[in-house]
C-alpha positions in Angstrom: -7.6 34.8 -7.7 -6.3 34.2 -4.2 -9.8 33.8 -2.9 -10.9 31.1 -5.3 -7.2 29.3 -4.9 -8.0 29.2 -1.0 -11.5 27.6 -1.7 -10.2 25.0 -4.1 -7.6 24.1 -1.4 -10.2 23.7 1.3 -12.7 22.1 -0.9 -10.1 19.6 -2.4 -9.3 18.2 1.2 -11.1 15.2 0.5 -8.9 14.1 -2.7 -5.9 12.8 -0.9 -7.8 10.5 1.5 -9.9 9.4 -1.7 -7.0 8.5 -3.8 -5.1 6.9 -0.9 -8.1 4.6 0.0 -8.5 3.4 -3.8 -4.8 2.8 -4.1 -5.4 -0.2 -1.5 -7.2 -2.0 -4.2 -6.5 -0.4 -7.4 -2.8 -0.8 -8.5 -1.3 1.8 -11.1 -4.2 2.8 -13.3 -3.5 6.5 -12.1 -5.1 7.9 -15.3 -8.2 5.6 -14.8 -8.5 6.7 -11.1 -8.2 10.5 -11.9 -10.6 10.5 -14.8 -13.1 8.8 -12.6 -12.7 11.6 -10.0 -12.8 14.2 -12.7 -16.1 12.8 -14.1 -17.4 12.8 -10.4 -16.5 16.4 -9.8 -17.5 17.7 -13.3 -20.9 15.9 -12.7 -20.1 14.0 -16.0 -20.8 10.5 -17.0 -18.0 8.4 -18.0 -17.4 5.5 -20.6 -14.5 3.1 -19.8 -13.3 0.8 -22.8 -10.8 -2.0 -22.6 -10.3 -5.6 -22.8 -11.4 -7.7 -19.9 -9.3 -7.9 -16.9 -8.0 -4.1 -16.5 -9.7 -3.3 -13.4 -12.6 -1.3 -15.1 -15.1 -2.8 -12.9 -13.1 -3.1 -9.8 -12.2 0.6 -9.9 -15.8 1.9 -10.0 -16.7 -0.4 -7.3 -13.7 0.9 -5.4 -14.7 4.3 -6.0 -18.3 3.6 -5.0 -16.9 2.0 -1.6 -15.1 5.0 -0.8 -18.0 7.3 -1.3 -20.8 7.3 1.3 -23.3 7.1 -1.5 -26.0 4.7 -2.9 -24.3 2.4 -5.6 -26.3 -0.1 -8.1 -24.5 -2.3 -10.4 -26.2 -3.4 -13.9 -24.8 -6.4 -15.6 -25.9 -5.5 -19.1 -26.8 -8.9 -21.3 -28.7 -9.4 -24.6 -31.9 -10.6 -23.0 -32.3 -7.4 -20.7 -35.2 -5.4 -21.1 -35.6 -1.5 -20.3 -37.6 -2.3 -17.2 -34.6 -4.0 -15.6 -32.8 -0.7 -15.6 -35.6 1.9 -14.9 -38.2 0.1 -13.3 -41.8 -0.7 -14.1 -45.5 -0.5 -12.9 -47.0 -3.7 -11.4 -50.7 -4.4 -11.0 -51.9 -5.0 -7.7 -55.1 -7.3 -7.7 -56.1 -6.6 -4.0 -56.5 -2.8 -4.6 -57.1 -2.9 -8.5 -54.3 -0.2 -9.0 -50.6 -0.2 -10.1 -47.7 0.5 -8.0 -44.3 1.6 -9.2 -41.3 -0.7 -8.7 -38.0 1.6 -9.0 -35.1 0.1 -10.8 -31.6 0.2 -10.0 -31.0 3.4 -11.9 -32.3 5.1 -8.6 -28.8 5.4 -7.0 -26.2 7.9 -6.8 -23.5 5.7 -8.6 -24.6 3.5 -11.4 -22.1 0.9 -12.8 -23.3 -0.2 -16.3 -21.3 -3.1 -16.8 -20.4 -4.3 -20.2 -23.3 -1.6 -21.6 -22.6 -2.7 -25.1 -23.7 -6.6 -24.5 -27.2 -5.2 -24.2 -29.6 -4.1 -27.3 -30.2 -0.8 -28.2 -33.4 -0.1 -26.5 -32.1 -1.1 -23.2 -29.1 1.3 -23.8 -31.5 3.8 -24.7 -33.4 3.6 -21.4 -30.4 5.3 -19.8 -30.7 8.5 -22.1 -33.4 10.3 -20.0 -31.6 9.7 -16.8 -28.3 10.8 -18.0 -29.3 13.9 -19.7 -32.2 15.1 -17.8 -31.4 13.6 -14.4 -35.1 12.0 -14.2 -36.8 8.8 -15.2 -40.3 8.4 -16.6 -42.4 5.2 -15.4 -45.6 5.2 -17.0 -47.2 8.6 -16.5 -45.1 9.7 -13.7 -41.8 11.3 -13.7 -39.2 10.8 -10.8 -36.2 13.0 -10.3 -32.9 11.3 -9.4 -30.8 12.2 -6.3 -27.6 14.1 -6.9 -25.0 13.3 -7.3 -26.1 11.1 -10.1 -23.4 9.5 -12.2 -23.3 6.6 -14.8 -20.0 4.8 -15.2 -20.2 2.5 -18.1 -17.7 -0.3 -19.1 -17.3 -1.8 -22.5 -15.2 -4.2 -24.3 -13.6 -3.1 -27.7 -16.3 -3.6 -30.2 -14.7 -6.1 -32.5 -15.3 -8.8 -30.0 -18.3 -11.3 -30.4 -21.8 -10.5 -29.3 -21.6 -6.6 -28.8 -23.9 -4.0 -30.0 -22.4 -0.7 -30.8 -23.7 2.4 -28.4 -26.0 4.6 -30.4 -24.5 8.0 -31.4 -27.0 10.0 -29.1 -26.0 7.9 -26.0 -22.2 8.2 -26.8 -22.6 11.9 -27.0 -24.0 11.9 -23.3 -20.8 10.4 -22.0 -18.4 13.4 -20.8 -15.3 11.1 -21.0 -14.5 8.3 -22.8 -11.5 6.5 -21.5 -9.2 3.8 -23.4 -7.8 1.4 -20.7 -4.6 0.0 -21.5 -2.1 -2.9 -19.9 -0.2 -2.1 -16.6 3.4 -1.7 -16.8 5.8 -4.7 -15.7 6.4 -3.0 -11.9 2.5 -2.5 -11.6 1.8 -6.2 -12.8 4.2 -7.4 -10.2 2.6 -5.5 -7.4 -0.9 -6.8 -8.5 0.5 -10.0 -8.3 1.6 -9.6 -4.6 -1.7 -7.9 -3.5 -4.1 -10.0 -5.2 -2.8 -13.5 -5.9 -4.6 -14.6 -2.6 -7.6 -17.1 -2.1 -10.3 -15.8 0.2 -11.3 -12.1 0.8 -9.6 -9.5 -1.4 -8.5 -5.9 -0.1 -11.5 -3.8 0.2 -11.9 0.1 0.6 -13.9 2.0 3.3 -16.0 5.1 2.9 -14.0 8.4 3.4 -15.9 10.8 1.2 -19.6 12.1 2.0 -22.0 13.1 -0.9 -22.1 16.7 0.5 -18.4 17.1 0.0 -18.7 16.5 -3.6 -21.6 18.8 -4.2 -19.7 21.3 -2.4 -16.6 20.9 -4.6 -18.8 20.8 -7.7 -20.0 24.4 -6.4 -16.3 25.6 -6.0 -15.5 24.2 -9.4 -18.2 26.6 -11.0 -16.2 29.6 -9.7 -12.9 28.4 -11.2 -11.6 31.2 -13.4 -11.5 30.5 -17.3 -9.7 33.4 -19.3 -11.3 34.5 -22.6 -8.3 33.4 -24.5 -8.6 29.6 -23.0 -12.5 29.9 -23.8 -11.7 30.8 -27.3 -9.2 28.1 -27.5 -11.7 25.4 -26.3 -14.4 26.8 -29.2 -11.8 26.6 -31.7 -10.7 22.9 -30.8 -14.4 22.0 -31.3 -15.0 23.9 -34.5 -11.9 22.6 -35.7 -13.3 19.0 -35.7 -16.2 20.4 -37.7 -14.3 22.6 -40.3 -10.6 21.7 -40.0 -9.7 23.9 -43.4 -10.9 27.1 -41.7 -8.1 26.5 -39.2 -5.5 25.7 -42.2 -5.5 21.8 -40.9 -5.2 19.5 -43.7 -7.9 16.8 -42.9 -9.7 16.9 -46.2 -12.4 13.8 -46.2 -11.4 12.3 -43.2 -14.1 13.6 -40.6 -17.8 12.6 -41.4 -19.0 14.4 -38.1 -17.5 16.9 -35.7 -17.8 17.0 -31.9 -21.3 18.7 -30.7 -21.8 21.8 -28.5 -21.9 19.2 -25.7 -18.4 18.9 -26.0 -17.6 22.6 -25.7 -19.5 22.3 -22.4 -17.7 19.1 -21.5 -14.2 20.4 -22.3 -14.7 23.4 -20.0 -16.3 21.8 -17.1 -13.6 18.7 -17.4 -10.9 21.4 -17.8 -11.9 23.2 -14.4 -12.0 19.9 -12.7 -8.5 18.9 -13.9 -7.4 22.5 -12.3 -9.3 21.5 -9.3 -7.3 18.3 -8.8 -4.2 20.4 -9.3 -5.1 22.8 -6.6 -5.5 25.7 -8.6 -8.5 28.0 -9.1 -7.8 28.9 -12.8 -7.6 26.8 -16.2 -4.8 26.7 -18.6 -4.6 25.6 -22.1 -2.7 22.7 -20.7 -5.6 21.5 -18.3 -7.8 21.6 -21.9 -4.9 19.6 -23.9 -4.6 17.0 -20.9 -8.4 16.3 -20.6 -9.2 17.1 -24.5 -8.7 13.4 -25.9 -10.9 12.0 -23.2 -13.7 14.7 -24.2 -13.4 14.2 -28.0 -12.3 10.6 -28.9 -15.9 9.4 -29.1 -17.7 12.5 -30.4 -15.6 13.0 -33.8 -17.0 10.3 -36.6 -14.5 9.6 -39.2 -15.0 8.8 -42.8 -14.3 5.4 -44.6 -11.4 6.9 -46.4 -10.0 7.9 -43.0 -10.4 4.0 -42.2 -9.0 2.9 -45.2 -5.8 5.0 -44.4 -6.0 3.5 -40.9 -6.5 6.5 -39.3 -8.7 7.0 -36.0 -10.6 9.7 -34.4 -7.7 9.9 -32.0 -5.0 10.5 -34.8 -7.2 13.1 -36.2 -7.8 14.9 -32.9 -4.2 14.7 -32.1 -3.4 16.6 -35.4 -5.8 19.1 -34.3 -4.2 19.7 -30.9 -0.8 19.7 -32.5 -1.5 22.3 -35.2 -4.0 24.6 -33.5 -2.3 27.6 -32.1 -2.4 27.5 -28.3 -2.9 30.8 -26.5 
């Protein structure tokens, strides 16, 4: 355990400079910044949801600027085509053959801005890249460089001109973050920092891609006790069959979390422990990150909606009533 703790301390040396550099531009939003770093460390895509103007795009762009990696931004619109995302084959009349033009998906960090503004076929163009870390154009399959991460933003679905993400794609996001308004003090700091004409504050590259990949190797070695593993499995199974765990959610859950949630909870729990400088996962790590992993993976019934319940209230009830090791 001492060896793992030492490895965590050594590999996590870049975290403090990274958060300090992002703090030059992003005021407050500690939860958002921490979860973005967890996604980066746990090799999991992140979906950010919130009303316009809450620094979702700014946070992702600032993170990309702090990392010495290739960054691409995709502004999703209703008239987009899948080729605008992954690329296409172009006919060359001189040679009589086709050449491949790679799309913006061929980057390390991809910002899919307002992802729910695009139709389902464009959203689905990301599926293969997100799951298999590869892209197929024509008959040719291309591997994507590591690290590869999709950070998507979306406005709440009630707004006009948006398309709900397909369930298969939502499940491929390790974390879904709900972004709220800043506090009054943070709002005042934002005013002082940003209410100027001209060039806004910028961040500089402080982390190399190799440091992230090395940190991921250390995270793989972080210790998870059998009791914590059982707790993770019980949490996920309780979303499918709450009655088995004596949790009264009769008729409220339409669809529970998938096995992908179990994997995501474990990896995110390890990354959360890594951020705290620990070489082992506690149940509190799982509870801290659990809502972000599960909120988009539990589908509720019409009865639950009629009772004004959300997936979050149901997951919170599971957290409250399931025994913690």
